[in-house]
Each structure stands twice: as structure tokens, then as C-alpha cells.
C-alpha positions as CSV (number, residue, x, y, z in Angstrom):
1,M,-162.5,172.5,-56.6
2,H,-166.3,172.7,-56.6
3,K,-168.4,174.4,-53.9
4,A,-170.0,171.1,-52.9
5,D,-166.5,169.6,-52.2
6,L,-165.6,172.7,-50.1
7,I,-168.8,172.4,-48.1
8,D,-168.1,168.7,-47.5
9,L,-164.6,169.5,-46.2
10,F,-166.1,172.3,-44.1
11,E,-168.6,169.8,-42.6
12,Y,-165.8,167.2,-42.1
13,T,-163.7,169.7,-40.1
14,D,-166.8,170.3,-38.0
15,Y,-167.2,166.6,-37.5
16,V,-163.6,166.2,-36.3
17,W,-163.9,169.3,-34.1
18,D,-166.9,167.6,-32.4
19,Q,-164.9,164.5,-31.8
20,L,-161.9,166.4,-30.4
21,R,-164.3,168.5,-28.2
22,Q,-165.8,165.3,-26.7
23,A,-162.3,164.0,-25.9
24,V,-161.6,167.0,-23.7
25,P,-164.8,167.6,-21.7
26,D,-163.6,170.4,-19.5
27,D,-161.3,173.4,-19.5
28,V,-158.6,172.0,-17.1
29,Q,-156.7,170.2,-19.9
30,L,-156.7,173.2,-22.2
31,T,-154.0,175.1,-20.3
32,Q,-152.0,172.2,-18.9
33,V,-148.4,172.1,-20.2
34,A,-147.8,169.3,-22.6
35,P,-144.2,168.2,-22.2
36,G,-142.2,167.6,-25.3
37,S,-144.8,169.3,-27.6
38,G,-144.1,172.0,-30.2
39,W,-147.3,173.5,-28.7
40,P,-147.0,174.5,-25.1
41,T,-150.7,173.7,-24.4
42,L,-153.8,172.4,-26.1
43,R,-155.2,175.9,-25.9
44,T,-152.4,177.4,-28.0
45,C,-152.9,174.8,-30.8
46,L,-156.7,175.1,-30.8
47,G,-156.3,178.9,-30.6
48,H,-154.0,178.9,-33.6
49,M,-156.4,176.8,-35.6
50,V,-159.3,179.2,-34.8
51,L,-157.3,182.4,-35.3
52,A,-156.2,181.3,-38.7
53,Y,-159.7,182.1,-39.8
54,E,-159.1,185.7,-38.8
55,R,-156.1,185.8,-41.1
56,W,-157.6,184.2,-44.1
57,L,-161.3,185.2,-44.1
58,P,-160.4,188.7,-45.3
59,A,-158.3,187.2,-48.1
60,I,-161.3,185.0,-49.2
61,I,-163.9,187.8,-48.9
62,E,-161.9,191.0,-49.5
63,L,-158.8,189.7,-51.2
64,Q,-156.4,190.9,-48.6
65,S,-155.0,188.7,-45.8
66,Q,-154.3,189.8,-42.3
67,P,-151.5,189.0,-40.0
68,L,-152.2,186.0,-37.7
69,P,-153.6,187.5,-34.5
70,E,-152.2,186.5,-31.1
71,P,-154.6,185.7,-28.3
72,G,-154.5,187.8,-25.2
73,D,-153.6,186.2,-21.9
74,G,-157.2,185.4,-21.0
75,D,-158.5,184.8,-24.6
76,L,-159.3,181.4,-25.8
77,S,-158.6,179.8,-22.5
78,T,-162.0,178.0,-22.1
79,W,-164.0,175.8,-24.4
80,A,-166.8,178.4,-24.3
81,Q,-164.4,181.1,-25.6
82,I,-162.8,178.8,-28.2
83,D,-166.1,177.4,-29.4
84,A,-167.7,180.9,-29.6
85,H,-164.9,182.3,-31.6
86,R,-164.7,179.3,-33.9
87,D,-168.5,179.4,-34.4
88,R,-168.4,183.1,-35.3
89,V,-165.6,182.8,-37.9
90,R,-166.9,179.6,-39.5
91,R,-170.4,181.0,-39.8
92,E,-168.9,183.9,-41.8
93,L,-167.0,181.5,-44.0
94,R,-170.1,179.3,-44.5
95,R,-172.2,182.3,-45.3
96,H,-169.7,183.3,-48.0
97,L,-169.6,179.8,-49.4
98,D,-173.4,179.5,-49.5
99,G,-173.6,182.8,-51.3
100,S,-171.0,181.9,-53.9
101,T,-171.3,179.9,-57.1
102,D,-168.7,177.5,-58.5
103,D,-167.8,180.1,-61.1
104,E,-167.3,182.9,-58.6
105,L,-165.2,180.6,-56.4
106,G,-163.0,179.6,-59.4
107,V,-162.0,183.1,-60.6
108,L,-158.4,184.0,-60.1
109,H,-157.9,187.2,-58.1
110,D,-154.9,189.2,-57.0
111,V,-154.7,188.7,-53.3
112,D,-152.5,190.7,-51.0
113,V,-150.7,188.3,-48.7
114,D,-148.4,190.1,-46.3
115,G,-147.6,192.8,-48.8
116,T,-147.1,190.4,-51.8
117,T,-149.6,190.1,-54.5
118,I,-150.4,186.4,-55.3
119,R,-153.1,185.1,-57.7
120,Y,-155.5,182.7,-56.0
121,T,-159.1,181.7,-56.5
122,R,-161.4,182.0,-53.5
123,A,-161.9,178.2,-53.7
124,E,-158.1,177.7,-53.3
125,L,-158.1,180.0,-50.2
126,V,-161.0,178.2,-48.6
127,L,-159.3,174.9,-49.3
128,H,-156.1,176.2,-47.8
129,L,-157.9,177.4,-44.7
130,L,-159.8,174.1,-44.2
131,L,-156.7,172.0,-44.8
132,H,-154.7,174.1,-42.4
133,E,-157.2,173.2,-39.7
134,R,-157.1,169.6,-40.8
135,G,-153.3,169.6,-40.6
136,H,-153.4,170.5,-36.9
137,H,-155.8,167.7,-36.0
138,G,-152.7,165.5,-35.7
139,D,-151.1,168.0,-33.4
140,V,-154.2,168.0,-31.2
141,T,-154.3,164.2,-30.9
142,T,-150.6,164.2,-30.0
143,L,-151.2,166.8,-27.3
144,L,-154.0,164.7,-25.9
145,W,-151.7,161.7,-25.6
146,Q,-149.1,163.9,-23.9
147,L,-151.7,165.1,-21.5
148,G,-152.6,161.5,-20.6
149,I,-155.9,161.5,-22.5
150,E,-156.1,158.4,-24.6
151,P,-159.0,158.9,-26.9
152,D,-160.1,156.4,-29.5
153,L,-161.2,159.0,-31.9
154,P,-162.8,158.2,-35.3
155,L,-161.2,161.2,-37.1
156,E,-160.6,159.7,-40.5
157,Y,-162.6,161.0,-43.4
158,R,-164.2,157.6,-43.9
159,F,-166.1,158.0,-40.5
160,H,-167.4,161.3,-41.6
161,L,-168.7,159.8,-44.9
162,R,-171.1,157.3,-43.2
163,R,-172.2,159.0,-40.1
164,A,-175.9,159.2,-39.4
165,G,-177.7,161.6,-41.7
166,A,-174.8,161.9,-44.2
């Protein structure tokens, strides 16, 4: 995996986030219960996506993962809180990517993951983190339908490829 490919996937996840963000313009839907969902609310799914960066950034940068944090009762309950947290952790990831070479990203390292040492490259961990977020995009669109929001979202990668300026 080359740095340029990771940056493209990073930018694609930003593109999709912007699409999802536009589909839910206010905070009311974030905490509404979504019947029949594996996620109780949109907030819990989005929060999980964002908090995964807290778990995996230390593994990428310091080679030691952290437990997945749990948000407090009032945490990540508004778009302002979710966006601020996401922006902070993704800026840190992007800073690390920008400061790394393909060779540095491709070196195997011993990484402590929950007390078990596993060999990963930093590129593999970045890819894992970005694909984790991407995997939950389907959960979010399902939650939107369950909340009665019927967005026609251009989330496929092909839409990211040909957007203005790309």
C-alpha cells in the first residue's frame, strides 16, 4: 500500500462524511432511537467511528493500541462535538501520513494490540482504520432509513473520483 493510496482513501472517507453530514442537518436525529438497529442511535454509530481513531492512532504512531474509549453521557451528542473530535483525530493521522515515506509506512513493526504482540506495518494499520470507518458507512445509511431520512447519497467511490477538483 502506497502513501498516495492511503491519502486517497483518507480523502474519500472525508468525502463520504461530508455527504452523511449533509443528510442529517441538525442534532435532533443524532440521539433519536432507531428501532431494529444494532446501533441504538445514529450518535452511537458515528461516535464509534470517531473513537476508533483514539484506539488505533497510538498503534500507528507509537506501536501500541489503546482500548476503544466509551463516550460519556453528554459526549459526541451534537454535530459540533462529533465533528470537532473527528477533525482533531484525523488531523493527527493526516500529519503522520504527510510526514511519512512509503518506505517508513511499509516497515513491519511489533505492535501491542490488547496485550498481544502482532506484526503490522503502519500502512496496514492506517488502511485498517480507514476501512473500519468505511465499513460503518452502511450502518449509518441504514440508520438514516430507520429514522425516516431517505437520502439519495452518492457514497460510492466512483463519485469521489470525479468530483470537482479531483
